[in-house]
C-alpha positions in Angstrom: 27.7 1.6 5.8 26.7 1.5 2.2 23.2 2.4 1.0 21.2 0.8 -1.8 21.4 4.1 -3.8 25.2 4.2 -3.4 25.3 0.6 -4.6 23.3 1.4 -7.7 19.9 0.2 -6.5 16.6 2.0 -6.8 12.9 1.2 -6.3 11.3 0.9 -9.8 7.8 2.1 -10.5 5.0 -0.3 -9.9 4.1 -0.5 -13.6 7.5 -2.0 -14.5 7.5 -5.8 -15.1 7.2 -8.0 -12.0 8.7 -11.4 -11.2 5.8 -12.1 -8.8 3.5 -10.7 -6.2 3.8 -11.5 -2.4 0.9 -11.6 0.0 0.3 -12.7 3.6 -2.6 -14.9 4.8 -5.0 -13.6 7.5 -4.6 -15.5 10.7 -6.3 -15.1 14.2 -5.2 -11.7 15.6 -6.8 -8.5 16.8 -7.6 -7.4 13.2 -9.6 -10.6 12.6 -10.6 -11.4 16.2 -14.1 -12.6 15.2 -14.2 -16.1 13.4 -16.7 -14.8 10.9 -14.5 -11.8 10.1 -11.5 -14.0 9.7 -13.4 -16.3 7.3 -14.7 -13.4 5.2 -11.2 -11.8 5.1 -9.7 -15.1 3.9 -12.2 -15.2 1.1 -11.4 -11.6 0.2 -7.6 -12.1 0.2 -8.1 -15.2 -1.9 -10.1 -13.3 -4.5 -7.3 -10.7 -4.8 -4.7 -13.4 -5.1 -6.6 -15.1 -7.9 -7.2 -11.8 -9.7 -3.5 -11.1 -9.6 -2.6 -14.7 -10.7 -4.3 -14.0 -14.0 -1.3 -11.8 -14.8 1.7 -13.0 -12.8 2.9 -15.6 -10.2 1.7 -15.1 -6.6 3.2 -16.4 -3.4 1.2 -16.2 -0.1 3.0 -16.3 3.2 0.9 -18.3 5.7 1.3 -18.8 9.4 2.6 -22.2 10.6 0.1 -25.0 9.8 -2.2 -22.7 7.8 -1.0 -23.3 4.2 -3.2 -26.4 3.5 -6.4 -24.7 4.5 -5.3 -21.5 2.6 -4.7 -23.5 -0.5 -8.3 -24.6 -0.6 -9.5 -21.0 -0.9 -6.5 -19.8 -3.0 -7.0 -22.6 -5.6 -4.4 -24.0 -8.0 -1.5 -22.0 -9.1 -0.9 -19.9 -6.0 2.3 -20.8 -4.2 2.4 -20.8 -0.4 5.2 -20.8 2.2 4.9 -20.8 6.0 6.5 -18.3 8.3 5.5 -16.8 11.6 3.1 -13.9 11.1 1.1 -11.4 13.2 -1.1 -9.7 10.6 -1.7 -9.9 6.8 -0.7 -6.5 5.2 2.3 -7.5 3.0 2.6 -4.1 1.6 3.6 -2.8 5.0 5.3 -5.7 6.7 7.1 -7.0 3.6 10.3 -5.8 1.9 10.4 -2.9 -0.5 12.2 -4.4 -3.5 14.9 -2.7 -5.5 16.7 -3.3 -8.8 20.1 -2.1 -10.2 19.5 -2.4 -13.9 22.1 -5.2 -14.1 19.9 -8.0 -13.1 20.4 -7.6 -9.4 17.7 -7.6 -6.8 17.8 -6.0 -3.4 15.2 -5.1 -0.7 14.7 -2.6 2.1 13.8 -3.9 5.5 12.2 -0.9 7.1 11.8 -0.8 10.9 8.2 -1.9 11.6 6.4 -1.0 14.9 2.7 -1.8 14.2 1.8 1.4 12.3 3.0 3.7 15.1 2.7 1.2 18.0 -1.1 1.3 17.9 -2.8 -0.4 20.8 -4.4 -3.1 18.7 -1.4 -4.0 16.7 1.0 -7.0 17.2 4.3 -7.0 15.4 6.7 -9.5 17.1 6.8 -11.6 13.9 5.8 -9.0 11.3 8.9 -6.9 12.2 11.0 -9.8 10.9 9.0 -10.9 7.9 10.5 -8.4 5.4 14.0 -10.0 5.9 12.5 -13.5 5.5 10.6 -12.6 2.3 13.7 -10.9 0.9 15.7 -14.1 1.6 13.1 -16.2 -0.1 13.3 -14.0 -3.1 17.1 -14.2 -3.2 17.5 -10.4 -2.7 20.3 -8.5 -0.9 18.7 -7.0 2.2 19.4 -3.5 3.5 18.1 -2.7 7.0 16.8 0.8 7.7 16.4 2.4 11.1 13.5 4.5 9.8 10.1 3.3 10.9 8.2 3.1 7.7 5.9 0.9 5.7 5.4 0.2 2.0 2.0 1.8 1.9 3.6 5.1 3.1 5.6 5.6 0.0 4.9 5.8 -3.8 7.6 6.3 -6.4 7.6 7.2 -10.1 10.8 5.3 -10.8 12.5 8.4 -12.0 13.6 10.0 -8.7 10.3 11.2 -7.1 8.6 9.8 -4.0 5.3 10.7 -2.3 5.3 10.8 1.5 2.9 11.9 4.3 3.9 14.2 7.2 1.8 12.3 9.7 3.6 9.0 8.9 7.3 9.4 8.5 7.4 12.6 10.6 4.8 11.5 13.2 6.0 11.0 16.8 4.4 7.6 16.8 7.0 6.3 14.4 10.1 8.5 14.2 10.3 10.9 17.2 13.3 13.2 16.9 13.9 12.7 13.2 14.0 15.9 11.2 12.4 16.2 7.7 15.9 16.4 6.3 17.0 13.2 8.1 13.9 11.4 6.9 14.4 12.5 3.3 18.1 11.5 3.4 17.2 8.0 4.6 14.3 7.6 2.1 16.5 8.7 -0.8 19.4 6.5 0.3 17.1 3.5 0.5 15.0 4.1 -2.6 17.4 5.8 -4.9 15.0 8.8 -5.1 16.1 12.5 -5.0 12.9 14.5 -4.6 10.2 14.0 -1.9 6.7 15.5 -2.3 5.1 15.7 1.2 1.4 15.5 1.6 0.1 17.0 4.9 -2.0 14.1 5.9 -4.1 11.1 4.8 -7.8 10.4 4.7 -10.0 11.0 7.8 -10.9 7.4 8.3 -7.3 6.5 8.6 -7.0 8.2 12.0 -8.8 8.2 15.4 -11.1 9.5 16.7 -14.2 7.9 15.1 -17.4 9.7 14.4 -18.8 11.3 17.6 -20.6 8.8 19.8 -23.8 10.8 19.6 -24.1 9.6 16.0 -24.1 6.0 17.2 -20.8 5.2 15.7 -18.3 2.6 16.8 -14.5 3.2 16.7 -12.6 2.6 13.5 -9.7 1.0 15.3 -7.6 0.0 12.3 -5.8 2.8 10.6 -2.3 3.7 9.5 -2.3 7.4 10.5 -2.1 8.6 7.0 -0.7 6.2 4.4 -0.2 7.8 1.0 -1.3 4.8 -1.1 -5.0 5.5 -0.3 -4.7 9.2 -1.3 -2.4 9.6 -4.3 -0.2 7.4 -6.5 1.8 7.8 -9.7 0.2 6.5 -12.8 3.3 7.3 -14.9 6.1 9.9 -14.6 4.6 13.3 -14.2 1.0 11.9 -13.7 -0.6 11.3 -10.3 -4.0 9.8 -9.6 -5.6 11.5 -6.5 -8.6 10.7 -4.3 -11.3 13.3 -4.6 -14.3 13.4 -2.2 -16.9 15.5 -4.0 -19.5 15.5 -1.1 -19.0 18.4 1.3 -20.7 16.4 4.0 -17.6 14.2 4.3 -14.5 15.7 6.0 -12.3 14.3 3.2 -13.9 16.9 0.9 -11.6 19.6 2.4 -8.7 17.1 2.9 -8.7 16.1 -0.7 -9.1 19.6 -1.9 -6.0 20.6 -0.1 -4.0 17.5 -1.2 -5.0 18.0 -4.9 -4.1 21.6 -4.8 -0.7 20.8 -3.3 0.0 18.2 -5.9 -0.9 20.5 -8.7 1.6 23.0 -7.4 4.5 20.5 -7.4 7.1 19.4 -9.9 8.8 16.1 -10.0 12.5 15.2 -9.8 12.9 16.2 -13.5 11.1 19.5 -13.0 7.9 18.5 -14.7 4.7 20.0 -13.4 2.5 17.2 -12.1 -0.7 16.4 -13.9 -3.3 15.3 -11.4 -6.1 13.0 -12.4 -8.9 13.2 -9.9 -10.7 9.9 -9.0 -14.0 10.5 -7.2 -14.7 8.6 -4.0 -17.5 6.0 -3.8 -20.8 7.5 -2.9 -21.0 5.9 0.5 -20.0 8.3 3.3 -20.0 6.0 6.4 -19.1 2.4 7.0 -19.5 0.5 10.3 -20.3 3.8 12.1 -17.3 5.8 11.0 -16.3 8.0 8.1 -15.6 5.7 5.1 -12.1 5.9 3.6 -13.1 3.8 0.6 -10.7 4.7 -2.2 -10.0 3.6 -5.7 -6.4 4.9 -5.4 -5.5 1.8 -3.5 -5.2 -0.3 -6.7 -2.5 -2.7 -7.7 -0.6 -2.7 -11.0 0.6 -6.2 -12.2 1.9 -7.5 -15.5 -0.8 -6.5 -18.0 -3.4 -5.8 -15.3 -4.9 -3.3 -12.9 -6.6 -4.9 -9.9 -9.0 -2.2 -8.7 -10.9 -1.9 -5.5 -14.7 -2.3 -6.0 -17.4 -1.3 -3.5 -20.6 -2.3 -5.2 -21.0 1.4 -5.8 -22.3 3.5 -8.7 -18.8 5.1 -9.0 -17.0 1.7 -9.5 -17.4 1.9 -13.2 -16.5 5.6 -13.3 -13.2 4.7 -11.6 -12.7 1.7 -13.8 -13.1 3.9 -16.9 -10.5 6.4 -15.6 -8.0 3.6 -15.1 -8.8 2.1 -18.5 -7.9 5.4 -20.1 -4.7 5.7 -18.0 -3.7 2.2 -18.8 -5.1 1.3 -22.2 -2.7 -1.7 -22.6 -3.8 -3.3 -19.3 -6.9 -5.2 -18.2 -8.8 -3.5 -15.4 -10.4 -6.0 -12.9 -12.7 -4.8 -10.1 -12.5 -6.9 -6.9 -14.8 -6.2 -4.0 -12.6 -4.6 -1.3 -15.1 -3.8 1.4 -14.1 -6.6 3.7 -10.4 -5.6 3.2 -11.2 -2.0 4.1 -13.0 -3.2 7.2 -9.7 -4.5 8.4 -7.9 -1.2 7.7 -6.6 -1.3 4.1 -7.2 -2.1 0.5 -5.9 -4.2 -2.4 -2.6 -2.3 -2.6 -2.1 -2.8 1.1 -2.2 -6.6 0.9 0.1 -7.0 -2.1 3.8 -6.4 -2.7 5.5 -6.5 -6.0 8.9 -8.2 -6.6 10.2 -6.5 -9.8 11.9 -8.4 -12.5 15.7 -7.9 -12.3 15.9 -6.5 -15.8 19.1 -5.4 -17.4 19.0 -1.8 -18.7 
């Protein structure tokens, strides 16, 4: 069976031109099981959609019968379509789009199992949504047997991909797969040729929560280590990385290890990686567990950077870093605390459809 790479397709970097952005509308499910939480989440998703709409078209997939109410919050200009959904994290449940440099568009439909078959997750419909979105976009769909999500990969568009050992190699997703088998599947699907493996993600992305003696409540919603909250390419050879400067937070040691590893790596072209550290927000705990608030979970769109905000003193520090990295783009801060309460950030709820440009 042919692979996208064999057919000339590859995943372009996120900073290349987009045709549009895809999102999914929050509906009643275990992530938003409280009506107030659901209402707040819908407002937060709509704020992101409108921020992205300033730069490119946006299509929001809504559950059956939900598009009319969604349109009230989304406002004019945002397109909606209705398909069966379980959750609202389009980065993970949606397709990973590819281009061939000849105007062609394809997409990878990864196997999705609820972020490692977690007890709170539902994925009967979400396991099918990537193929449906790919069809709506007019893309050729390639199905992969690898359990993977869009938030678990990040590419530079020149052959390098960032991965996390606790995701693609975790027993919750791909038991029995070797590192070599995972890399072969990733490269065949994305058109990459070098994988840089991070050992793990941020603490708040895993159970257990803070010890009960501290009065915490479980942080149920996590991905078990997605890379897009830890590190991301800003351009070939340059990576932005989450840095937790406070030694009271366990991510202080986690991010020190990750940053050190990244600085020791070269990309597919043999370039030593330049690592730009982005300090974490000052808050250490949220809802009784270690906060995994991160500015790395940003979204690049045509002419813009949509950046997670936390009403934190370091919001403007992060915005300044991204303005220096992307001087030709407008940086927009959008409050992401409600999104993070559900288990992700702005990058997690958006998925780019690249423009099928001819090289």
